[in-house]
NUDOTI-241869 format. One line per 4 residues: number of its first residue (from 1); their letters; for each residue x negated, y negated, z of C-alpha. Coordinates in nm, 3 decimals. Example, Ala and Ser with C-alpha at 12.3 -4.5 7.8 and 13.67 -1.06 7.14 Angstrom:
BEGIN
1) AS) -1.230/0.450/0.780 | -1.367/0.106/0.714
This chain:
BEGIN
1) MRTK) -5.528/-7.910/-26.393 | -5.395/-7.654/-26.153 | -5.731/-7.441/-26.228 | -5.930/-7.753/-26.159
5) ERKK) -5.733/-7.821/-25.832 | -5.791/-7.445/-25.724 | -6.160/-7.493/-25.784 | -6.174/-7.808/-25.603
9) GSAT) -5.980/-7.646/-25.299 | -6.216/-7.350/-25.330 | -6.517/-7.562/-25.325 | -6.392/-7.760/-25.038
13) LYSL) -6.315/-7.447/-24.827 | -6.672/-7.300/-24.901 | -6.824/-7.621/-24.804 | -6.637/-7.647/-24.464
17) FIAM) -6.732/-7.270/-24.407 | -7.102/-7.355/-24.496 | -7.064/-7.663/-24.253 | -6.915/-7.440/-23.960
21) IVIM) -7.198/-7.191/-23.998 | -7.463/-7.478/-23.995 | -7.275/-7.631/-23.686 | -7.276/-7.290/-23.507
25) LAIG) -7.632/-7.219/-23.589 | -7.727/-7.598/-23.452 | -7.533/-7.525/-23.129 | -7.686/-7.176/-23.098
29) FNWI) -8.039/-7.334/-23.169 | -7.961/-7.606/-22.905 | -7.858/-7.348/-22.623 | -8.180/-7.132/-22.704
33) VKEH) -8.378/-7.464/-22.653 | -8.211/-7.557/-22.349 | -8.234/-7.217/-22.193 | -8.623/-7.199/-22.298
37) LKAS) -8.669/-7.539/-22.153 | -8.501/-7.423/-21.842 | -8.716/-7.119/-21.812 | -9.016/-7.332/-21.867
41) LVLS) -8.914/-7.538/-21.581 | -8.852/-7.252/-21.347 | -9.198/-7.114/-21.442 | -9.343/-7.437/-21.397
45) QKMS) -9.206/-7.482/-21.050 | -9.301/-7.129/-20.972 | -9.668/-7.164/-21.075 | -9.673/-7.495/-20.863
49) ALVS) -9.537/-7.307/-20.572 | -9.794/-7.040/-20.613 | -10.071/-7.290/-20.638 | -9.949/-7.469/-20.328
53) AYSG) -9.922/-7.135/-20.126 | -10.253/-7.021/-20.208 | -10.394/-7.381/-20.122 | -10.208/-7.375/-19.806
57) YNLL) -10.353/-7.018/-19.724 | -10.688/-7.120/-19.796 | -10.696/-7.428/-19.607 | -10.533/-7.258/-19.315
61) LFTL) -10.813/-7.011/-19.302 | -11.076/-7.295/-19.329 | -10.933/-7.462/-19.039 | -10.845/-7.143/-18.846
65) LPGK) -11.176/-6.935/-18.846 | -11.374/-7.179/-18.669 | -11.099/-7.307/-18.441 | -11.052/-7.263/-18.064
69) IYNK) -10.794/-7.008/-17.945 | -10.575/-7.078/-17.622 | -10.298/-6.883/-17.462 | -10.021/-7.014/-17.662
73) EVEL) -10.186/-7.169/-17.968 | -10.493/-7.241/-18.173 | -10.678/-7.566/-18.205 | -10.774/-7.581/-18.577
77) FEGE) -11.106/-7.703/-18.687 | -11.066/-8.068/-18.837 | -10.689/-7.972/-18.875 | -10.577/-8.331/-18.864
81) KYLG) -10.788/-8.396/-19.161 | -10.681/-8.105/-19.374 | -10.350/-8.024/-19.258 | -10.218/-8.323/-19.057
85) VKRL) -10.185/-8.119/-18.733 | -10.443/-8.055/-18.462 | -10.297/-7.739/-18.302 | -10.066/-7.452/-18.423
89) PLNG) -9.854/-7.220/-18.198 | -9.895/-6.855/-18.215 | -9.540/-6.764/-18.191 | -9.425/-6.774/-18.535
93) TEFF) -9.289/-7.109/-18.527 | -9.279/-7.272/-18.884 | -9.485/-7.598/-18.922 | -9.379/-7.823/-19.235
97) FENG) -9.656/-7.998/-19.426 | -9.577/-8.228/-19.713 | -9.902/-8.424/-19.803 | -10.140/-8.483/-20.103
101) SFEM) -10.313/-8.135/-20.055 | -10.043/-7.963/-20.209 | -9.839/-7.973/-20.506 | -9.522/-7.882/-20.316
105) PVKI) -9.426/-7.883/-19.942 | -9.557/-7.604/-19.746 | -9.450/-7.423/-19.437 | -9.699/-7.232/-19.230
109) ALQD) -9.645/-6.996/-18.937 | -9.893/-6.798/-18.734 | -9.798/-6.512/-18.493 | -9.997/-6.325/-18.227
113) SNGL) -9.938/-5.953/-18.258 | -9.949/-5.935/-17.873 | -9.617/-6.118/-17.900 | -9.441/-5.857/-18.116
117) ISLV) -9.375/-5.477/-18.078 | -9.626/-5.282/-18.270 | -9.528/-4.976/-18.475 | -9.866/-4.867/-18.478
121) TFRT) -9.982/-4.890/-18.099 | -9.625/-4.780/-18.027 | -9.483/-4.828/-17.674 | -9.144/-4.595/-17.684
125) AVFE) -9.001/-4.763/-17.384 | -9.049/-5.108/-17.503 | -8.900/-5.032/-17.859 | -8.597/-4.851/-17.681
129) NLLK) -8.557/-5.149/-17.459 | -8.544/-5.372/-17.780 | -8.273/-5.155/-17.922 | -8.081/-5.155/-17.611
133) YLGV) -8.083/-5.527/-17.568 | -7.989/-5.558/-17.950 | -7.680/-5.356/-17.855 | -7.760/-5.025/-18.010
137) EEER) -7.591/-4.739/-17.796 | -7.804/-4.486/-17.599 | -7.728/-4.182/-17.839 | -7.837/-4.365/-18.134
141) RRII) -8.141/-4.498/-17.942 | -8.252/-4.159/-17.878 | -8.217/-4.041/-18.255 | -8.423/-4.345/-18.391
145) IDSF) -8.707/-4.309/-18.123 | -8.716/-3.920/-18.175 | -8.716/-3.966/-18.552 | -8.978/-4.240/-18.549
149) LDWI) -9.206/-3.998/-18.358 | -9.138/-3.720/-18.594 | -9.202/-3.970/-18.891 | -9.567/-4.033/-18.778
153) DQDD) -9.678/-3.700/-18.614 | -9.853/-3.455/-18.828 | -9.653/-3.134/-18.754 | -9.318/-3.009/-18.861
157) FTRL) -9.163/-2.937/-18.532 | -8.846/-3.141/-18.487 | -8.767/-3.318/-18.169 | -8.449/-3.274/-17.983
161) NGAE) -8.283/-3.573/-18.173 | -8.542/-3.636/-18.426 | -8.588/-3.533/-18.803 | -8.842/-3.369/-19.026
165) KDYY) -8.875/-3.307/-19.381 | -8.595/-3.083/-19.420 | -8.347/-3.349/-19.296 | -8.469/-3.609/-19.554
169) QREG) -8.454/-3.372/-19.828 | -8.090/-3.278/-19.757 | -8.012/-3.649/-19.741 | -8.206/-3.716/-20.064
173) EPGP) -8.427/-3.959/-19.894 | -8.819/-3.984/-19.878 | -9.005/-3.893/-19.560 | -9.159/-3.839/-19.302
177) RNYE) -9.508/-3.987/-19.380 | -9.664/-3.766/-19.124 | -9.914/-4.049/-19.060 | -9.903/-4.388/-18.888
181) IQFK) -9.642/-4.634/-19.054 | -9.791/-4.838/-19.337 | -9.528/-5.095/-19.368 | -9.234/-5.218/-19.174
185) EELS) -8.974/-5.148/-19.440 | -9.041/-4.784/-19.374 | -8.861/-4.812/-19.039 | -8.524/-4.849/-19.235
189) FIKG) -8.564/-4.501/-19.387 | -8.588/-4.339/-19.030 | -8.291/-4.137/-18.934 | -8.044/-4.322/-18.716
193) MDKE) -8.161/-4.656/-18.887 | -7.981/-4.864/-19.140 | -8.049/-5.175/-19.332 | -7.829/-5.372/-19.112
197) LYKK) -7.988/-5.275/-18.790 | -8.333/-5.301/-18.956 | -8.249/-5.665/-19.027 | -8.197/-5.714/-18.664
201) VEPF) -8.508/-5.545/-18.561 | -8.755/-5.675/-18.816 | -8.838/-6.012/-18.670 | -8.978/-5.856/-18.365
205) ITVL) -9.206/-5.581/-18.494 | -9.524/-5.560/-18.659 | -9.761/-5.314/-18.830 | -10.050/-5.468/-18.676
209) PNQG) -10.178/-5.320/-18.349 | -10.124/-5.473/-18.001 | -10.439/-5.492/-17.791 | -10.198/-5.576/-17.477
213) FNPN) -9.910/-5.808/-17.419 | -9.890/-6.199/-17.432 | -9.569/-6.333/-17.294 | -9.687/-6.690/-17.395
217) TAKK) -9.631/-6.591/-17.776 | -9.372/-6.344/-17.762 | -9.008/-6.407/-17.912 | -8.743/-6.398/-17.649
221) EVLR) -8.623/-6.055/-17.755 | -8.969/-5.897/-17.738 | -9.014/-6.054/-17.386 | -8.709/-5.924/-17.261
225) AYLD) -8.765/-5.583/-17.414 | -9.126/-5.575/-17.276 | -9.001/-5.680/-16.908 | -8.685/-5.494/-16.941
229) IEDN) -8.512/-5.788/-16.751 | -8.138/-5.726/-16.731 | -8.045/-6.030/-16.521 | -7.962/-6.324/-16.733
233) ATFQ) -8.041/-6.593/-16.461 | -8.382/-6.421/-16.400 | -8.452/-6.428/-16.762 | -8.341/-6.769/-16.821
237) SLLD) -8.567/-6.900/-16.557 | -8.847/-6.719/-16.718 | -8.782/-6.882/-17.054 | -8.749/-7.221/-16.889
241) YLSN) -9.100/-7.191/-16.749 | -9.256/-7.064/-17.048 | -9.110/-7.372/-17.242 | -9.328/-7.611/-17.019
245) QTLL) -9.603/-7.393/-16.871 | -9.843/-7.125/-16.953 | -9.825/-6.777/-16.783 | -10.188/-6.671/-16.701
249) YDSQ) -10.158/-6.400/-16.428 | -9.951/-6.112/-16.316 | -9.890/-6.310/-15.993 | -9.729/-6.580/-16.161
253) LFQL) -9.493/-6.348/-16.337 | -9.403/-6.145/-16.038 | -9.309/-6.484/-15.855 | -9.083/-6.561/-16.134
257) TGKR) -8.913/-6.213/-16.233 | -9.042/-5.945/-15.982 | -9.234/-5.781/-16.291 | -9.586/-5.708/-16.365
261) IVLD) -9.734/-5.626/-16.716 | -10.088/-5.532/-16.663 | -10.059/-5.152/-16.663 | -10.375/-5.047/-16.835
265) EGVY) -10.684/-5.186/-17.008 | -10.600/-5.452/-17.248 | -10.565/-5.834/-17.346 | -10.291/-5.965/-17.115
269) YYPS) -10.163/-6.305/-17.116 | -10.354/-6.404/-17.405 | -10.356/-6.363/-17.796 | -10.483/-6.035/-17.969
273) RFWE) -10.718/-6.090/-18.276 | -10.461/-5.943/-18.532 | -10.243/-6.226/-18.651 | -9.950/-6.241/-18.888
277) ITVK) -9.956/-6.543/-19.124 | -9.672/-6.680/-19.338 | -9.733/-6.956/-19.622 | -9.418/-7.053/-19.786
281) AGHP) -9.412/-7.316/-20.058 | -9.108/-7.504/-20.183 | -8.845/-7.699/-19.981 | -8.549/-7.652/-19.884
285) QALY) -8.569/-7.298/-20.035 | -8.906/-7.116/-20.081 | -9.030/-7.048/-20.420 | -9.322/-6.864/-20.338
289) TIRA) -9.432/-6.683/-20.005 | -9.753/-6.534/-19.889 | -9.745/-6.288/-19.586 | -10.052/-6.156/-19.474
293) GLDL) -10.182/-5.951/-19.160 | -10.545/-6.052/-19.043 | -10.797/-5.872/-18.814 | -10.990/-6.162/-18.654
297) RYKT) -11.223/-5.948/-18.455 | -11.607/-6.060/-18.503 | -11.788/-5.867/-18.751 | -12.140/-5.920/-18.882
301) NTPY) -12.060/-5.892/-19.248 | -11.713/-6.075/-19.263 | -11.536/-6.301/-19.030 | -11.200/-6.153/-19.085
305) EVLF) -11.030/-5.863/-19.268 | -10.703/-5.863/-19.444 | -10.477/-5.541/-19.337 | -10.188/-5.619/-19.542
309) WKEE) -10.097/-5.871/-19.803 | -9.746/-5.939/-19.955 | -9.625/-6.190/-20.212 | -9.265/-6.290/-20.284
């Protein structure tokens, strides 16, 4: 009897053990299935965002290239039909589109390079003013400016506050390029800069060329840096004017601020033909982003050129 009871007990324990294994496998399999489903959903959303971003970019180009350019904005070709909006500003303001043209909501922004500070057609005084109004002390500003100029020149002579190859080798950092800067993030590698300061500077700089300056599309930090207006009341009156009016001539600007901007040949008070385009798909958080720099100057073989392209 006891032997039979022991066998029954052993069989029961064995059955329980097998059942536990089966349950654990089932739980594990269920978790794997859930994770696969979750990954599939994320991938599906990412693909929808990619398609929507590309659709938004292509529709924008279709309406943009035949459009009419004004001092502050561009009038899109049949923009209301394809994007639901007739005009888009050229100051980097994001516009939200949610219609049947896209699988996901899309945000589009256009920025005229004449409303930014170019790291290619570099104006030392303007960039230093930007750093000043962002709160960077004078000694550090000199280091950044000299180091930037050493970064892009083709010689090995170090400026007074700058840095050449030997400095970056000691620091274990890449550089210098000894050529025009190719992407904005390079600025964060330069002596005197760091990631925190770069984040403050990044919205106001571009690797596209300036063809002059356009206060009508400039961000307020760029406007202040370019004109070097220290008086807050004067600067605020200029911002108030630009919120409702368009600046067309130096005489208007001089009446408002006592400043002039037409110092040499170039395109002033009007957009350049170099624009930054940003298309974000997904809302409220962007799931896919396209950033492109376009050269819209007229050419016989192509209506535009892409000077940089970044997908995130």
